[in-house]
PQR file with spaces between the fields and no chain letter, atoms N, CA, C, O and H, PARSE charges and radii, in Angstrom:
ATOM       1  N    MET     1       8.378  -93.715    0.810 -0.4000 1.5000
ATOM       2  CA   MET     1       7.720  -92.724   -0.010 -0.0000 2.0000
ATOM       3  C    MET     1       7.773  -93.199   -1.457  0.5500 1.7000
ATOM       4  O    MET     1       8.781  -93.738   -1.913 -0.5500 1.4000
ATOM       5  N    TYR     2       6.658  -92.988   -2.176 -0.4000 1.5000
ATOM       6  CA   TYR     2       6.561  -93.395   -3.572 -0.0000 2.0000
ATOM       7  C    TYR     2       6.345  -92.184   -4.448  0.5500 1.7000
ATOM       8  O    TYR     2       5.685  -91.223   -4.054 -0.5500 1.4000
ATOM       9  H    TYR     2       5.838  -92.551   -1.805  0.4000 1.0000
ATOM      10  N    LYS     3       6.905  -92.240   -5.633 -0.4000 1.5000
ATOM      11  CA   LYS     3       6.684  -91.188   -6.612 -0.0000 2.0000
ATOM      12  C    LYS     3       5.884  -91.791   -7.769  0.5500 1.7000
ATOM      13  O    LYS     3       6.304  -92.777   -8.374 -0.5500 1.4000
ATOM      14  H    LYS     3       7.442  -93.021   -5.953  0.4000 1.0000
ATOM      15  N    LEU     4       4.737  -91.195   -8.067 -0.4000 1.5000
ATOM      16  CA   LEU     4       3.909  -91.663   -9.163 -0.0000 2.0000
ATOM      17  C    LEU     4       4.061  -90.719  -10.345  0.5500 1.7000
ATOM      18  O    LEU     4       4.071  -89.500  -10.173 -0.5500 1.4000
ATOM      19  H    LEU     4       4.396  -90.395   -7.574  0.4000 1.0000
ATOM      20  N    VAL     5       4.176  -91.268  -11.518 -0.4000 1.5000
ATOM      21  CA   VAL     5       4.304  -90.479  -12.728 -0.0000 2.0000
ATOM      22  C    VAL     5       3.114  -90.790  -13.625  0.5500 1.7000
ATOM      23  O    VAL     5       2.754  -91.953  -13.810 -0.5500 1.4000
ATOM      24  H    VAL     5       4.168  -92.258  -11.657  0.4000 1.0000
ATOM      25  N    SER     6       2.507  -89.750  -14.179 -0.4000 1.5000
ATOM      26  CA   SER     6       1.345  -89.932  -15.037 -0.0000 2.0000
ATOM      27  C    SER     6       1.473  -89.045  -16.266  0.5500 1.7000
ATOM      28  O    SER     6       2.017  -87.943  -16.198 -0.5500 1.4000
ATOM      29  H    SER     6       2.799  -88.805  -14.028  0.4000 1.0000
ATOM      30  N    THR     7       0.967  -89.536  -17.387 -0.4000 1.5000
ATOM      31  CA   THR     7       0.922  -88.714  -18.602 -0.0000 2.0000
ATOM      32  C    THR     7      -0.402  -87.956  -18.691  0.5500 1.7000
ATOM      33  O    THR     7      -0.644  -87.250  -19.670 -0.5500 1.4000
ATOM      34  H    THR     7       0.525  -90.431  -17.442  0.4000 1.0000
ATOM      35  N    ASN     8      -1.249  -88.092  -17.691 -0.4000 1.5000
ATOM      36  CA   ASN     8      -2.541  -87.438  -17.674 -0.0000 2.0000
ATOM      37  C    ASN     8      -2.350  -85.949  -17.386  0.5500 1.7000
ATOM      38  O    ASN     8      -2.047  -85.567  -16.256 -0.5500 1.4000
ATOM      39  H    ASN     8      -1.052  -88.665  -16.895  0.4000 1.0000
ATOM      40  N    ARG     9      -2.524  -85.124  -18.391 -0.4000 1.5000
ATOM      41  CA   ARG     9      -2.259  -83.688  -18.272 -0.0000 2.0000
ATOM      42  C    ARG     9      -3.176  -82.992  -17.273  0.5500 1.7000
ATOM      43  O    ARG     9      -2.752  -82.049  -16.605 -0.5500 1.4000
ATOM      44  H    ARG     9      -2.771  -85.434  -19.309  0.4000 1.0000
ATOM      45  N    LEU    10      -4.407  -83.432  -17.161 -0.4000 1.5000
ATOM      46  CA   LEU    10      -5.341  -82.760  -16.257 -0.0000 2.0000
ATOM      47  C    LEU    10      -4.958  -82.928  -14.799  0.5500 1.7000
ATOM      48  O    LEU    10      -5.323  -82.094  -13.971 -0.5500 1.4000
ATOM      49  H    LEU    10      -4.751  -84.198  -17.703  0.4000 1.0000
ATOM      50  N    LEU    11      -4.236  -83.977  -14.467 -0.4000 1.5000
ATOM      51  CA   LEU    11      -3.786  -84.151  -13.091 -0.0000 2.0000
ATOM      52  C    LEU    11      -2.757  -83.097  -12.695  0.5500 1.7000
ATOM      53  O    LEU    11      -2.603  -82.793  -11.512 -0.5500 1.4000
ATOM      54  H    LEU    11      -3.939  -84.654  -15.141  0.4000 1.0000
ATOM      55  N    ARG    12      -2.062  -82.546  -13.669 -0.4000 1.5000
ATOM      56  CA   ARG    12      -1.023  -81.553  -13.383 -0.0000 2.0000
ATOM      57  C    ARG    12      -1.551  -80.123  -13.425  0.5500 1.7000
ATOM      58  O    ARG    12      -0.832  -79.197  -13.052 -0.5500 1.4000
ATOM      59  H    ARG    12      -2.188  -82.793  -14.630  0.4000 1.0000
ATOM      60  N    GLU    13      -2.785  -79.923  -13.869 -0.4000 1.5000
ATOM      61  CA   GLU    13      -3.331  -78.575  -13.985 -0.0000 2.0000
ATOM      62  C    GLU    13      -3.971  -78.139  -12.675  0.5500 1.7000
ATOM      63  O    GLU    13      -4.708  -78.895  -12.042 -0.5500 1.4000
ATOM      64  H    GLU    13      -3.370  -80.676  -14.172  0.4000 1.0000
ATOM      65  N    LYS    14      -3.677  -76.920  -12.287 -0.4000 1.5000
ATOM      66  CA   LYS    14      -4.210  -76.400  -11.031 -0.0000 2.0000
ATOM      67  C    LYS    14      -5.632  -75.877  -11.182  0.5500 1.7000
ATOM      68  O    LYS    14      -6.309  -75.645  -10.180 -0.5500 1.4000
ATOM      69  H    LYS    14      -3.078  -76.306  -12.801  0.4000 1.0000
ATOM      70  N    ASN    15      -6.097  -75.688  -12.411 -0.4000 1.5000
ATOM      71  CA   ASN    15      -7.432  -75.134  -12.613 -0.0000 2.0000
ATOM      72  C    ASN    15      -8.488  -76.206  -12.820  0.5500 1.7000
ATOM      73  O    ASN    15      -9.565  -75.900  -13.332 -0.5500 1.4000
ATOM      74  H    ASN    15      -5.547  -75.877  -13.224  0.4000 1.0000
ATOM      75  N    CYS    16      -8.231  -77.414  -12.454 -0.4000 1.5000
ATOM      76  CA   CYS    16      -9.194  -78.510  -12.609 -0.0000 2.0000
ATOM      77  C    CYS    16      -9.788  -78.896  -11.268  0.5500 1.7000
ATOM      78  O    CYS    16      -9.865  -80.077  -10.931 -0.5500 1.4000
ATOM      79  H    CYS    16      -7.357  -77.663  -12.038  0.4000 1.0000
ATOM      80  N    HIS    17     -10.209  -77.893  -10.502 -0.4000 1.5000
ATOM      81  CA   HIS    17     -10.831  -78.159   -9.205 -0.0000 2.0000
ATOM      82  C    HIS    17     -12.117  -78.946   -9.412  0.5500 1.7000
ATOM      83  O    HIS    17     -12.833  -78.736  -10.391 -0.5500 1.4000
ATOM      84  H    HIS    17     -10.147  -76.934  -10.776  0.4000 1.0000
ATOM      85  N    GLY    18     -12.397  -79.828   -8.509 -0.4000 1.5000
ATOM      86  CA   GLY    18     -13.626  -80.597   -8.564 -0.0000 2.0000
ATOM      87  C    GLY    18     -13.520  -81.889   -9.349  0.5500 1.7000
ATOM      88  O    GLY    18     -14.395  -82.748   -9.243 -0.5500 1.4000
ATOM      89  H    GLY    18     -11.815  -79.998   -7.714  0.4000 1.0000
ATOM      90  N    VAL    19     -12.454  -82.046  -10.141 -0.4000 1.5000
ATOM      91  CA   VAL    19     -12.268  -83.276  -10.908 -0.0000 2.0000
ATOM      92  C    VAL    19     -11.706  -84.329   -9.957  0.5500 1.7000
ATOM      93  O    VAL    19     -10.656  -84.125   -9.347 -0.5500 1.4000
ATOM      94  H    VAL    19     -11.743  -81.348  -10.227  0.4000 1.0000
ATOM      95  N    TYR    20     -12.400  -85.439   -9.835 -0.4000 1.5000
ATOM      96  CA   TYR    20     -11.916  -86.453   -8.893 -0.0000 2.0000
ATOM      97  C    TYR    20     -11.842  -87.859   -9.470  0.5500 1.7000
ATOM      98  O    TYR    20     -11.712  -88.832   -8.727 -0.5500 1.4000
ATOM      99  H    TYR    20     -13.253  -85.604  -10.330  0.4000 1.0000
ATOM     100  N    GLY    21     -11.922  -87.965  -10.756 -0.4000 1.5000
ATOM     101  CA   GLY    21     -11.733  -89.264  -11.377 -0.0000 2.0000
ATOM     102  C    GLY    21     -11.597  -89.116  -12.874  0.5500 1.7000
ATOM     103  O    GLY    21     -12.288  -88.295  -13.478 -0.5500 1.4000
ATOM     104  H    GLY    21     -12.027  -87.175  -11.359  0.4000 1.0000
ATOM     105  N    MET    22     -10.725  -89.889  -13.482 -0.4000 1.5000
ATOM     106  CA   MET    22     -10.553  -89.819  -14.924 -0.0000 2.0000
ATOM     107  C    MET    22      -9.836  -91.047  -15.446  0.5500 1.7000
ATOM     108  O    MET    22      -9.082  -91.704  -14.729 -0.5500 1.4000
ATOM     109  H    MET    22     -10.164  -90.556  -12.991  0.4000 1.0000
ATOM     110  N    LYS    23     -10.091  -91.346  -16.725 -0.4000 1.5000
ATOM     111  CA   LYS    23      -9.432  -92.467  -17.392 -0.0000 2.0000
ATOM     112  C    LYS    23      -9.284  -92.121  -18.859  0.5500 1.7000
ATOM     113  O    LYS    23     -10.229  -91.649  -19.491 -0.5500 1.4000
ATOM     114  H    LYS    23     -10.704  -90.812  -17.308  0.4000 1.0000
ATOM     115  N    THR    24      -8.111  -92.353  -19.395 -0.4000 1.5000
ATOM     116  CA   THR    24      -7.851  -92.131  -20.810 -0.0000 2.0000
ATOM     117  C    THR    24      -7.705  -93.476  -21.514  0.5500 1.7000
ATOM     118  O    THR    24      -7.530  -94.514  -20.877 -0.5500 1.4000
ATOM     119  H    THR    24      -7.343  -92.736  -18.882  0.4000 1.0000
ATOM     120  N    GLY    25      -7.780  -93.433  -22.837 -0.4000 1.5000
ATOM     121  CA   GLY    25      -7.594  -94.654  -23.591 -0.0000 2.0000
ATOM     122  C    GLY    25      -7.451  -94.373  -25.074  0.5500 1.7000
ATOM     123  O    GLY    25      -7.643  -93.246  -25.530 -0.5500 1.4000
ATOM     124  H    GLY    25      -7.922  -92.589  -23.355  0.4000 1.0000
ATOM     125  N    TYR    26      -7.114  -95.404  -25.813 -0.4000 1.5000
ATOM     126  CA   TYR    26      -6.989  -95.298  -27.260 -0.0000 2.0000
ATOM     127  C    TYR    26      -7.241  -96.668  -27.879  0.5500 1.7000
ATOM     128  O    TYR    26      -6.725  -97.682  -27.410 -0.5500 1.4000
ATOM     129  H    TYR    26      -6.958  -96.319  -25.443  0.4000 1.0000
ATOM     130  N    THR    27      -8.042  -96.678  -28.938 -0.4000 1.5000
ATOM     131  CA   THR    27      -8.164  -97.854  -29.795 -0.0000 2.0000
ATOM     132  C    THR    27      -8.216  -97.352  -31.231  0.5500 1.7000
ATOM     133  O    THR    27      -8.525  -96.186  -31.475 -0.5500 1.4000
ATOM     134  H    THR    27      -8.462  -95.854  -29.319  0.4000 1.0000
ATOM     135  N    ASP    28      -7.917  -98.227  -32.171 -0.4000 1.5000
ATOM     136  CA   ASP    28      -7.964  -97.829  -33.575 -0.0000 2.0000
ATOM     137  C    ASP    28      -9.358  -97.348  -33.974  0.5500 1.7000
ATOM     138  O    ASP    28      -9.481  -96.376  -34.719 -0.5500 1.4000
ATOM     139  H    ASP    28      -7.666  -99.174  -31.973  0.4000 1.0000
ATOM     140  N    LYS    29     -10.400  -98.007  -33.494 -0.4000 1.5000
ATOM     141  CA   LYS    29     -11.766  -97.636  -33.872 -0.0000 2.0000
ATOM     142  C    LYS    29     -12.256  -96.385  -33.149  0.5500 1.7000
ATOM     143  O    LYS    29     -12.921  -95.549  -33.761 -0.5500 1.4000
ATOM     144  H    LYS    29     -10.300  -98.796  -32.889  0.4000 1.0000
ATOM     145  N    ALA    30     -11.950  -96.237  -31.878 -0.4000 1.5000
ATOM     146  CA   ALA    30     -12.484  -95.122  -31.087 -0.0000 2.0000
ATOM     147  C    ALA    30     -11.569  -93.908  -31.058  0.5500 1.7000
ATOM     148  O    ALA    30     -12.010  -92.823  -30.679 -0.5500 1.4000
ATOM     149  H    ALA    30     -11.410  -96.916  -31.380  0.4000 1.0000
ATOM     150  N    GLY    31     -10.305  -94.059  -31.448 -0.4000 1.5000
ATOM     151  CA   GLY    31      -9.366  -92.942  -31.372 -0.0000 2.0000
ATOM     152  C    GLY    31      -8.976  -92.663  -29.933  0.5500 1.7000
ATOM     153  O    GLY    31      -9.045  -93.546  -29.079 -0.5500 1.4000
ATOM     154  H    GLY    31      -9.947  -94.940  -31.756  0.4000 1.0000
ATOM     155  N    ASN    32      -8.565  -91.426  -29.667 -0.4000 1.5000
ATOM     156  CA   ASN    32      -8.186  -91.006  -28.315 -0.0000 2.0000
ATOM     157  C    ASN    32      -9.450  -90.708  -27.526  0.5500 1.7000
ATOM     158  O    ASN    32     -10.306  -89.947  -27.979 -0.5500 1.4000
ATOM     159  H    ASN    32      -8.509  -90.708  -30.361  0.4000 1.0000
ATOM     160  N    CYS    33      -9.568  -91.305  -26.349 -0.4000 1.5000
ATOM     161  CA   CYS    33     -10.789  -91.216  -25.552 -0.0000 2.0000
ATOM     162  C    CYS    33     -10.477  -90.726  -24.140  0.5500 1.7000
ATOM     163  O    CYS    33      -9.339  -90.783  -23.674 -0.5500 1.4000
ATOM     164  H    CYS    33      -8.874  -91.923  -25.981  0.4000 1.0000
ATOM     165  N    PHE    34     -11.524  -90.245  -23.479 -0.4000 1.5000
ATOM     166  CA   PHE    34     -11.386  -89.755  -22.114 -0.0000 2.0000
ATOM     167  C    PHE    34     -12.716  -89.881  -21.396  0.5500 1.7000
ATOM     168  O    PHE    34     -13.767  -89.612  -21.977 -0.5500 1.4000
ATOM     169  H    PHE    34     -12.448  -90.199  -23.858  0.4000 1.0000
ATOM     170  N    VAL    35     -12.676  -90.292  -20.130 -0.4000 1.5000
ATOM     171  CA   VAL    35     -13.833  -90.274  -19.248 -0.0000 2.0000
ATOM     172  C    VAL    35     -13.388  -89.569  -17.973  0.5500 1.7000
ATOM     173  O    VAL    35     -12.357  -89.911  -17.396 -0.5500 1.4000
ATOM     174  H    VAL    35     -11.822  -90.511  -19.658  0.4000 1.0000
ATOM     175  N    GLY    36     -14.166  -88.588  -17.539 -0.4000 1.5000
ATOM     176  CA   GLY    36     -13.821  -87.862  -16.324 -0.0000 2.0000
ATOM     177  C    GLY    36     -15.045  -87.614  -15.470  0.5500 1.7000
ATOM     178  O    GLY    36     -16.168  -87.574  -15.971 -0.5500 1.4000
ATOM     179  H    GLY    36     -15.005  -88.310  -18.008  0.4000 1.0000
ATOM     180  N    VAL    37     -14.819  -87.448  -14.170 -0.4000 1.5000
ATOM     181  CA   VAL    37     -15.890  -87.178  -13.216 -0.0000 2.0000
ATOM     182  C    VAL    37     -15.557  -85.875  -12.498  0.5500 1.7000
ATOM     183  O    VAL    37     -14.442  -85.682  -12.013 -0.5500 1.4000
ATOM     184  H    VAL    37     -13.906  -87.481  -13.763  0.4000 1.0000
ATOM     185  N    VAL    38     -16.552  -84.982  -12.441 -0.4000 1.5000
ATOM     186  CA   VAL    38     -16.343  -83.685  -11.809 -0.0000 2.0000
ATOM     187  C    VAL    38     -17.568  -83.333  -10.974  0.5500 1.7000
ATOM     188  O    VAL    38     -18.692  -83.703  -11.314 -0.5500 1.4000
ATOM     189  H    VAL    38     -17.457  -85.138  -12.835  0.4000 1.0000
ATOM     190  N    LYS    39     -17.340  -82.619   -9.886 -0.4000 1.5000
ATOM     191  CA   LYS    39     -18.440  -82.142   -9.058 -0.0000 2.0000
ATOM     192  C    LYS    39     -18.669  -80.676   -9.396  0.5500 1.7000
ATOM     193  O    LYS    39     -17.749  -79.861   -9.326 -0.5500 1.4000
ATOM     194  H    LYS    39     -16.428  -82.318   -9.611  0.4000 1.0000
ATOM     195  N    GLY    40     -19.921  -80.343   -9.767 -0.4000 1.5000
ATOM     196  CA   GLY    40     -20.292  -78.971  -10.099 -0.0000 2.0000
ATOM     197  C    GLY    40     -20.466  -78.130   -8.846  0.5500 1.7000
ATOM     198  O    GLY    40     -20.521  -78.657   -7.735 -0.5500 1.4000
ATOM     199  H    GLY    40     -20.668  -81.004   -9.824  0.4000 1.0000
ATOM     200  N    LEU    41     -20.554  -76.818   -9.034 -0.4000 1.5000
ATOM     201  CA   LEU    41     -20.779  -75.912   -7.912 -0.0000 2.0000
ATOM     202  C    LEU    41     -22.137  -76.167   -7.262  0.5500 1.7000
ATOM     203  O    LEU    41     -22.359  -75.796   -6.109 -0.5500 1.4000
ATOM     204  H    LEU    41     -20.510  -76.390   -9.937  0.4000 1.0000
ATOM     205  N    ASN    42     -23.043  -76.801   -8.005 -0.4000 1.5000
ATOM     206  CA   ASN    42     -24.370  -77.134   -7.471 -0.0000 2.0000
ATOM     207  C    ASN    42     -24.359  -78.420   -6.644  0.5500 1.7000
ATOM     208  O    ASN    42     -25.400  -78.838   -6.137 -0.5500 1.4000
ATOM     209  H    ASN    42     -22.863  -77.102   -8.941  0.4000 1.0000
ATOM     210  N    GLY    43     -23.201  -79.043   -6.504 -0.4000 1.5000
ATOM     211  CA   GLY    43     -23.065  -80.260   -5.714 -0.0000 2.0000
ATOM     212  C    GLY    43     -23.344  -81.538   -6.479  0.5500 1.7000
ATOM     213  O    GLY    43     -23.123  -82.630   -5.957 -0.5500 1.4000
ATOM     214  H    GLY    43     -22.355  -78.703   -6.915  0.4000 1.0000
ATOM     215  N    LYS    44     -23.826  -81.422   -7.705 -0.4000 1.5000
ATOM     216  CA   LYS    44     -24.104  -82.610   -8.510 -0.0000 2.0000
ATOM     217  C    LYS    44     -22.828  -83.132   -9.154  0.5500 1.7000
ATOM     218  O    LYS    44     -21.878  -82.384   -9.384 -0.5500 1.4000
ATOM     219  H    LYS    44     -24.005  -80.534   -8.130  0.4000 1.0000
ATOM     220  N    THR    45     -22.826  -84.425   -9.438 -0.4000 1.5000
ATOM     221  CA   THR    45     -21.690  -85.068  -10.080 -0.0000 2.0000
ATOM     222  C    THR    45     -21.992  -85.239  -11.563  0.5500 1.7000
ATOM     223  O    THR    45     -23.090  -85.655  -11.935 -0.5500 1.4000
ATOM     224  H    THR    45     -23.598  -85.033   -9.251  0.4000 1.0000
ATOM     225  N    TYR    46     -21.012  -84.918  -12.413 -0.4000 1.5000
ATOM     226  CA   TYR    46     -21.165  -85.038  -13.856 -0.0000 2.0000
ATOM     227  C    TYR    46     -20.075  -85.937  -14.415  0.5500 1.7000
ATOM     228  O    TYR    46     -18.932  -85.916  -13.958 -0.5500 1.4000
ATOM     229  H    TYR    46     -20.121  -84.581  -12.111  0.4000 1.0000
ATOM     230  N    ILE    47     -20.450  -86.720  -15.406 -0.4000 1.5000
ATOM     231  CA   ILE    47     -19.499  -87.596  -16.084 -0.0000 2.0000
ATOM     232  C    ILE    47     -19.301  -87.070  -17.492  0.5500 1.7000
ATOM     233  O    ILE    47     -20.268  -86.857  -18.224 -0.5500 1.4000
ATOM     234  H    ILE    47     -21.378  -86.737  -15.777  0.4000 1.0000
ATOM     235  N    SER    48     -18.056  -86.863  -17.872 -0.4000 1.5000
ATOM     236  CA   SER    48     -17.691  -86.358  -19.194 -0.0000 2.0000
ATOM     237  C    SER    48     -17.063  -87.496  -19.993  0.5500 1.7000
ATOM     238  O    SER    48     -16.184  -88.200  -19.497 -0.5500 1.4000
ATOM     239  H    SER    48     -17.270  -87.036  -17.278  0.4000 1.0000
ATOM     240  N    VAL    49     -17.517  -87.670  -21.228 -0.4000 1.5000
ATOM     241  CA   VAL    49     -16.967  -88.707  -22.104 -0.0000 2.0000
ATOM     242  C    VAL    49     -16.632  -88.087  -23.450  0.5500 1.7000
ATOM     243  O    VAL    49     -17.481  -87.446  -24.069 -0.5500 1.4000
ATOM     244  H    VAL    49     -18.231  -87.098  -21.631  0.4000 1.0000
ATOM     245  N    THR    50     -15.411  -88.271  -23.903 -0.4000 1.5000
ATOM     246  CA   THR    50     -15.023  -87.845  -25.248 -0.0000 2.0000
ATOM     247  C    THR    50     -14.486  -89.056  -25.993  0.5500 1.7000
ATOM     248  O    THR    50     -13.736  -89.864  -25.444 -0.5500 1.4000
ATOM     249  H    THR    50     -14.720  -88.791  -23.401  0.4000 1.0000
ATOM     250  N    LEU    51     -14.881  -89.163  -27.246 -0.4000 1.5000
ATOM     251  CA   LEU    51     -14.451  -90.277  -28.093 -0.0000 2.0000
ATOM     252  C    LEU    51     -14.012  -89.728  -29.444  0.5500 1.7000
ATOM     253  O    LEU    51     -14.510  -88.696  -29.895 -0.5500 1.4000
ATOM     254  H    LEU    51     -15.490  -88.507  -27.692  0.4000 1.0000
ATOM     255  N    GLY    52     -13.097  -90.408  -30.074 -0.4000 1.5000
ATOM     256  CA   GLY    52     -12.760  -90.136  -31.462 -0.0000 2.0000
ATOM     257  C    GLY    52     -11.845  -88.963  -31.725  0.5500 1.7000
ATOM     258  O    GLY    52     -11.778  -88.492  -32.861 -0.5500 1.4000
ATOM     259  H    GLY    52     -12.692  -91.246  -29.708  0.4000 1.0000
ATOM     260  N    ALA    53     -11.136  -88.471  -30.724 -0.4000 1.5000
ATOM     261  CA   ALA    53     -10.178  -87.397  -30.989 -0.0000 2.0000
ATOM     262  C    ALA    53      -9.040  -87.942  -31.843  0.5500 1.7000
ATOM     263  O    ALA    53      -8.530  -89.034  -31.590 -0.5500 1.4000
ATOM     264  H    ALA    53     -11.190  -88.854  -29.802  0.4000 1.0000
ATOM     265  N    ALA    54      -8.651  -87.181  -32.847 -0.4000 1.5000
ATOM     266  CA   ALA    54      -7.598  -87.633  -33.758 -0.0000 2.0000
ATOM     267  C    ALA    54      -6.226  -87.664  -33.085  0.5500 1.7000
ATOM     268  O    ALA    54      -5.361  -88.455  -33.459 -0.5500 1.4000
ATOM     269  H    ALA    54      -9.066  -86.294  -33.053  0.4000 1.0000
ATOM     270  N    THR    55      -6.034  -86.789  -32.080 -0.4000 1.5000
ATOM     271  CA   THR    55      -4.742  -86.709  -31.395 -0.0000 2.0000
ATOM     272  C    THR    55      -4.944  -86.686  -29.891  0.5500 1.7000
ATOM     273  O    THR    55      -6.048  -86.446  -29.401 -0.5500 1.4000
ATOM     274  H    THR    55      -6.736  -86.146  -31.775  0.4000 1.0000
ATOM     275  N    SER    56      -3.875  -86.935  -29.173 -0.4000 1.5000
ATOM     276  CA   SER    56      -3.923  -86.835  -27.719 -0.0000 2.0000
ATOM     277  C    SER    56      -4.209  -85.393  -27.303  0.5500 1.7000
ATOM     278  O    SER    56      -4.966  -85.165  -26.360 -0.5500 1.4000
ATOM     279  H    SER    56      -2.978  -87.130  -29.570  0.4000 1.0000
ATOM     280  N    ASP    57      -3.618  -84.419  -27.989 -0.4000 1.5000
ATOM     281  CA   ASP    57      -3.885  -83.011  -27.679 -0.0000 2.0000
ATOM     282  C    ASP    57      -5.357  -82.681  -27.853  0.5500 1.7000
ATOM     283  O    ASP    57      -5.925  -81.938  -27.053 -0.5500 1.4000
ATOM     284  H    ASP    57      -3.003  -84.604  -28.756  0.4000 1.0000
ATOM     285  N    GLY    58      -5.980  -83.226  -28.890 -0.4000 1.5000
ATOM     286  CA   GLY    58      -7.402  -83.006  -29.112 -0.0000 2.0000
ATOM     287  C    GLY    58      -8.250  -83.587  -27.998  0.5500 1.7000
ATOM     288  O    GLY    58      -9.242  -82.989  -27.581 -0.5500 1.4000
ATOM     289  H    GLY    58      -5.518  -83.830  -29.540  0.4000 1.0000
ATOM     290  N    ARG    59      -7.856  -84.743  -27.524 -0.4000 1.5000
ATOM     291  CA   ARG    59      -8.564  -85.374  -26.407 -0.0000 2.0000
ATOM     292  C    ARG    59      -8.536  -84.470  -25.187  0.5500 1.7000
ATOM     293  O    ARG    59      -9.568  -84.256  -24.552 -0.5500 1.4000
ATOM     294  H    ARG    59      -7.050  -85.228  -27.863  0.4000 1.0000
ATOM     295  N    TRP    60      -7.355  -83.933  -24.850 -0.4000 1.5000
ATOM     296  CA   TRP    60      -7.223  -83.075  -23.666 -0.0000 2.0000
ATOM     297  C    TRP    60      -8.016  -81.796  -23.829  0.5500 1.7000
ATOM     298  O    TRP    60      -8.639  -81.335  -22.872 -0.5500 1.4000
ATOM     299  H    TRP    60      -6.516  -84.107  -25.366  0.4000 1.0000
ATOM     300  N    ALA    61      -8.010  -81.213  -25.009 -0.4000 1.5000
ATOM     301  CA   ALA    61      -8.758  -79.971  -25.243 -0.0000 2.0000
ATOM     302  C    ALA    61     -10.256  -80.212  -25.058  0.5500 1.7000
ATOM     303  O    ALA    61     -10.934  -79.422  -24.402 -0.5500 1.4000
ATOM     304  H    ALA    61      -7.504  -81.587  -25.786  0.4000 1.0000
ATOM     305  N    ASP    62     -10.771  -81.295  -25.630 -0.4000 1.5000
ATOM     306  CA   ASP    62     -12.193  -81.628  -25.493 -0.0000 2.0000
ATOM     307  C    ASP    62     -12.562  -81.891  -24.037  0.5500 1.7000
ATOM     308  O    ASP    62     -13.562  -81.374  -23.539 -0.5500 1.4000
ATOM     309  H    ASP    62     -10.219  -81.937  -26.163  0.4000 1.0000
ATOM     310  N    ALA    63     -11.757  -82.688  -23.364 -0.4000 1.5000
ATOM     311  CA   ALA    63     -12.033  -83.040  -21.968 -0.0000 2.0000
ATOM     312  C    ALA    63     -12.008  -81.803  -21.084  0.5500 1.7000
ATOM     313  O    ALA    63     -12.876  -81.634  -20.227 -0.5500 1.4000
ATOM     314  H    ALA    63     -10.945  -83.108  -23.768  0.4000 1.0000
ATOM     315  N    ARG    64     -11.029  -80.944  -21.283 -0.4000 1.5000
ATOM     316  CA   ARG    64     -10.886  -79.723  -20.483 -0.0000 2.0000
ATOM     317  C    ARG    64     -12.132  -78.843  -20.624  0.5500 1.7000
ATOM     318  O    ARG    64     -12.627  -78.309  -19.632 -0.5500 1.4000
ATOM     319  H    ARG    64     -10.324  -81.081  -21.979  0.4000 1.0000
ATOM     320  N    LYS    65     -12.634  -78.692  -21.841 -0.4000 1.5000
ATOM     321  CA   LYS    65     -13.826  -77.861  -22.074 -0.0000 2.0000
ATOM     322  C    LYS    65     -15.046  -78.435  -21.369  0.5500 1.7000
ATOM     323  O    LYS    65     -15.772  -77.707  -20.692 -0.5500 1.4000
ATOM     324  H    LYS    65     -12.232  -79.126  -22.647  0.4000 1.0000
ATOM     325  N    LEU    66     -15.276  -79.731  -21.523 -0.4000 1.5000
ATOM     326  CA   LEU    66     -16.453  -80.343  -20.909 -0.0000 2.0000
ATOM     327  C    LEU    66     -16.400  -80.310  -19.384  0.5500 1.7000
ATOM     328  O    LEU    66     -17.392  -79.976  -18.735 -0.5500 1.4000
ATOM     329  H    LEU    66     -14.687  -80.322  -22.073  0.4000 1.0000
ATOM     330  N    LEU    67     -15.264  -80.650  -18.817 -0.4000 1.5000
ATOM     331  CA   LEU    67     -15.145  -80.665  -17.360 -0.0000 2.0000
ATOM     332  C    LEU    67     -15.250  -79.261  -16.780  0.5500 1.7000
ATOM     333  O    LEU    67     -15.860  -79.068  -15.728 -0.5500 1.4000
ATOM     334  H    LEU    67     -14.458  -80.921  -19.344  0.4000 1.0000
ATOM     335  N    SER    68     -14.662  -78.284  -17.455 -0.4000 1.5000
ATOM     336  CA   SER    68     -14.731  -76.904  -16.997 -0.0000 2.0000
ATOM     337  C    SER    68     -16.177  -76.412  -17.018  0.5500 1.7000
ATOM     338  O    SER    68     -16.629  -75.755  -16.080 -0.5500 1.4000
ATOM     339  H    SER    68     -14.166  -78.441  -18.309  0.4000 1.0000
ATOM     340  N    TYR    69     -16.889  -76.727  -18.076 -0.4000 1.5000
ATOM     341  CA   TYR    69     -18.292  -76.331  -18.180 -0.0000 2.0000
ATOM     342  C    TYR    69     -19.123  -76.960  -17.056  0.5500 1.7000
ATOM     343  O    TYR    69     -19.876  -76.261  -16.378 -0.5500 1.4000
ATOM     344  H    TYR    69     -16.522  -77.260  -18.839  0.4000 1.0000
ATOM     345  N    ALA    70     -18.988  -78.258  -16.859 -0.4000 1.5000
ATOM     346  CA   ALA    70     -19.777  -78.963  -15.836 -0.0000 2.0000
ATOM     347  C    ALA    70     -19.449  -78.465  -14.444  0.5500 1.7000
ATOM     348  O    ALA    70     -20.337  -78.358  -13.598 -0.5500 1.4000
ATOM     349  H    ALA    70     -18.376  -78.826  -17.410  0.4000 1.0000
ATOM     350  N    ARG    71     -18.200  -78.162  -14.199 -0.4000 1.5000
ATOM     351  CA   ARG    71     -17.788  -77.702  -12.856 -0.0000 2.0000
ATOM     352  C    ARG    71     -18.450  -76.384  -12.494  0.5500 1.7000
ATOM     353  O    ARG    71     -18.695  -76.122  -11.317 -0.5500 1.4000
ATOM     354  H    ARG    71     -17.479  -78.248  -14.886  0.4000 1.0000
ATOM     355  N    LYS    72     -18.745  -75.545  -13.488 -0.4000 1.5000
ATOM     356  CA   LYS    72     -19.301  -74.209  -13.232 -0.0000 2.0000
ATOM     357  C    LYS    72     -20.820  -74.223  -13.103  0.5500 1.7000
ATOM     358  O    LYS    72     -21.404  -73.180  -12.808 -0.5500 1.4000
ATOM     359  H    LYS    72     -18.545  -75.758  -14.445  0.4000 1.0000
ATOM     360  N    LEU    73     -21.483  -75.357  -13.309 -0.4000 1.5000
ATOM     361  CA   LEU    73     -22.938  -75.413  -13.242 -0.0000 2.0000
ATOM     362  C    LEU    73     -23.425  -75.155  -11.830  0.5500 1.7000
ATOM     363  O    LEU    73     -22.912  -75.719  -10.864 -0.5500 1.4000
ATOM     364  H    LEU    73     -21.009  -76.204  -13.548  0.4000 1.0000
ATOM     365  N    LYS    74     -24.421  -74.296  -11.727 -0.4000 1.5000
ATOM     366  CA   LYS    74     -24.991  -73.941  -10.404 -0.0000 2.0000
ATOM     367  C    LYS    74     -26.409  -74.440  -10.287  0.5500 1.7000
ATOM     368  O    LYS    74     -27.051  -74.240   -9.256 -0.5500 1.4000
ATOM     369  H    LYS    74     -24.838  -73.838  -12.512  0.4000 1.0000
């Protein structure tokens, strides 16, 4: 048995149904970044991209809003 540890906050949230892929990153030029994939209630797949967040908390807040919005699309 293996235990995986991640700093990805969205993986630990129970209200992120439909999210099935994500990647975070940081560079000096782009800031805190996030790419996520979510399936909407309409069955379509949406890709969310956030760039330039000043903080890691800002990145998560932006990503959470976009993914939540896309997931609710009918």
